[in-house]
C-alpha positions as CSV (number, residue, x, y, z in Angstrom):
1,X,169.4,99.2,76.0
2,X,165.8,100.5,76.3
3,X,162.9,99.6,74.1
4,X,161.7,101.6,71.1
5,X,159.0,103.2,73.3
6,X,161.7,104.6,75.7
7,X,163.7,105.9,72.8
8,X,160.8,108.2,71.9
9,X,160.2,109.0,75.5
10,X,156.9,107.1,75.7
11,X,155.8,104.6,78.3
12,X,156.0,100.9,77.3
13,X,152.4,99.7,76.7
14,X,153.4,96.2,77.8
15,X,154.7,97.5,81.1
16,X,158.2,96.1,80.9
17,X,160.9,98.4,82.1
18,X,164.3,98.5,80.4
19,X,166.1,97.3,83.5
20,X,163.9,94.2,84.0
21,X,164.1,93.1,80.3
22,X,166.7,90.3,79.9
23,X,169.3,90.8,77.2
24,X,168.7,88.7,74.1
25,X,171.0,85.7,73.7
26,X,172.9,87.2,70.8
27,X,173.8,90.1,72.9
28,X,175.1,87.8,75.6
29,X,177.2,86.0,73.1
30,X,178.5,89.3,71.7
31,X,179.6,90.4,75.1
32,X,182.1,87.5,75.5
33,X,185.6,88.5,74.6
34,X,187.1,87.1,71.4
35,X,190.6,85.8,71.8
36,X,193.0,85.5,69.0
37,X,194.8,82.3,68.6
38,X,197.7,81.6,66.3
39,X,196.1,78.9,64.2
40,X,192.8,80.9,63.7
41,X,192.8,82.8,60.4
42,X,191.9,86.5,60.3
43,X,188.9,85.8,57.9
44,X,187.0,83.9,60.6
45,X,187.5,86.9,62.9
46,X,186.0,89.2,60.3
47,X,183.0,86.9,60.0
48,X,182.3,86.7,63.7
49,X,179.5,89.0,64.8
50,X,180.8,92.3,66.2
51,X,178.9,93.7,69.1
52,X,176.4,96.4,68.2
53,X,177.2,99.9,69.6
54,X,175.1,100.5,72.6
55,X,174.2,103.8,74.4
56,X,175.1,103.9,78.1
57,X,172.0,103.5,80.3
58,X,171.8,106.1,83.0
59,X,171.3,104.1,86.1
60,X,171.0,107.2,88.3
61,X,168.3,109.5,86.8
62,X,168.6,113.1,87.5
63,X,165.5,113.8,89.8
64,X,165.6,117.5,89.1
65,X,164.8,116.8,85.4
66,X,161.7,114.8,86.2
67,X,158.4,116.6,86.0
68,X,155.4,115.8,88.0
69,X,152.0,115.0,86.3
70,X,149.0,117.3,87.1
71,X,147.1,116.7,90.3
72,X,144.6,113.9,90.0
73,X,146.3,112.4,86.9
74,X,145.7,108.6,86.8
75,X,147.0,107.9,83.3
76,X,150.3,106.7,82.0
77,X,153.5,108.7,82.6
78,X,156.6,109.1,80.4
79,X,160.0,108.2,81.7
80,X,160.6,111.9,82.2
81,X,157.7,112.0,84.6
82,X,155.3,113.9,82.3
83,X,151.7,112.9,81.8
84,X,151.2,110.9,78.6
85,X,147.9,111.7,76.8
86,X,146.9,108.7,74.7
87,X,144.7,110.1,71.9
88,X,143.6,106.6,70.9
89,X,141.8,106.0,74.1
90,X,138.0,106.6,74.0
91,X,136.4,107.7,77.2
92,X,132.7,107.4,77.8
93,X,131.2,110.7,78.9
94,X,127.7,111.3,80.1
95,X,125.8,112.9,77.2
96,X,124.8,116.5,78.1
97,X,121.1,117.1,77.8
98,X,120.2,120.2,75.9
99,X,118.8,123.0,77.9
100,X,117.2,125.0,75.0
101,X,114.8,123.7,72.3
102,X,113.0,124.9,69.2
103,X,109.3,124.5,69.7
104,X,106.7,124.3,66.9
105,X,103.3,125.5,68.0
106,X,100.1,125.4,66.0
107,X,96.5,126.2,67.1
108,X,94.7,123.3,68.8
109,X,91.3,121.9,67.9
110,X,89.6,124.9,69.5
111,X,91.8,127.2,67.4
112,X,93.7,128.5,70.6
113,X,97.4,129.2,71.1
114,X,98.7,128.1,74.5
115,X,100.4,131.4,75.4
116,X,100.9,130.7,79.2
117,X,102.9,127.5,78.4
118,X,104.7,129.3,75.7
119,X,105.7,132.1,78.2
120,X,107.2,129.5,80.5
121,X,109.2,127.9,77.7
122,X,110.4,131.2,76.3
123,X,111.6,132.3,79.8
124,X,113.6,129.0,80.0
125,X,115.3,129.8,76.7
126,X,113.3,127.9,74.2
127,X,112.5,129.5,70.8
128,X,108.9,129.1,69.7
129,X,107.7,129.1,66.1
130,X,104.0,129.7,65.9
131,X,102.2,128.6,62.7
132,X,98.9,130.5,62.1
133,X,98.4,129.1,58.5
134,X,95.7,126.8,59.6
135,X,93.5,129.8,60.4
136,X,93.2,130.7,56.6
137,X,89.6,131.8,56.6
138,X,89.6,133.5,60.0
139,X,91.4,136.8,59.6
140,X,89.9,138.3,62.7
141,X,90.9,135.3,64.8
142,X,94.5,135.5,63.3
143,X,94.7,139.1,64.4
144,X,93.5,138.1,68.0
145,X,96.2,135.4,68.1
146,X,98.9,137.8,67.0
147,X,97.8,140.3,69.7
148,X,97.9,137.6,72.3
149,X,101.4,136.4,71.2
150,X,102.6,140.0,71.2
151,X,101.3,140.5,74.7
152,X,103.0,137.3,75.9
153,X,106.3,138.4,74.2
154,X,106.1,141.8,75.8
155,X,105.7,140.1,79.2
156,X,108.8,138.0,78.5
157,X,110.7,141.1,77.2
158,X,111.5,139.5,73.8
159,X,110.5,140.5,70.2
160,X,108.3,138.7,67.8
161,X,109.6,138.1,64.3
162,X,107.7,137.3,61.2
163,X,109.2,134.5,59.0
164,X,106.9,135.1,56.0
165,X,105.4,138.0,54.2
166,X,101.8,137.3,55.4
167,X,102.7,137.2,59.1
168,X,101.3,133.7,59.5
169,X,104.6,132.1,60.6
170,X,106.0,133.9,63.7
171,X,109.1,133.3,65.7
172,X,109.5,134.2,69.4
173,X,113.2,133.8,70.5
174,X,113.8,132.5,74.0
175,X,115.5,134.3,76.8
176,X,119.2,134.9,76.0
177,X,118.8,133.9,72.3
178,X,120.6,136.2,69.9
179,X,118.8,137.1,66.6
180,X,120.6,138.8,63.8
181,X,118.4,141.7,62.7
182,X,120.9,143.2,60.2
183,X,120.8,140.9,57.2
184,X,117.0,140.1,57.0
185,X,117.8,137.0,54.9
186,X,115.5,134.0,55.5
187,X,115.3,130.7,53.8
188,X,117.6,129.0,51.3
189,X,117.4,131.7,48.6
190,X,120.4,133.8,49.9
191,X,122.5,130.7,50.1
192,X,121.9,129.7,46.5
């Protein structure tokens, strides 16, 4: 008789096949024929262990029923020949490095915006958020930075979006980045 794993059609995790497993000693004793003798009462016969019903083991498997696992399969296989996917096994995969990023850019000490480096990153798919709030008292310099950012965005063939009402926080989406322009809802206020 097969193991519990074979009953459900799963491979035995201990690797023992049903043919190689030796029968338990009780089963060997149950297989011996019981003979009736004249001086033995019927009560003792009723108390003797009766053999458990067993299912016949198919010694000659039907090879047309067996399935082949997929090419390159190196995992366990069920008795039917199917690939067994053990969901409890954890496999280590190489972590994928992100190919797009969100960049925060603010004016440097000289109050400049690095538009040439921004252009390279935007063409690679990075989204840039430019913060002009540090240029509070320099309205003309803010306008010059906005024009420079607009020129850079035109060169990259992307649009510039304002994230606040004063146009001091600008977003430049990267190449192949989708921006929803229908809802016009920014911040947490629409979610609350």
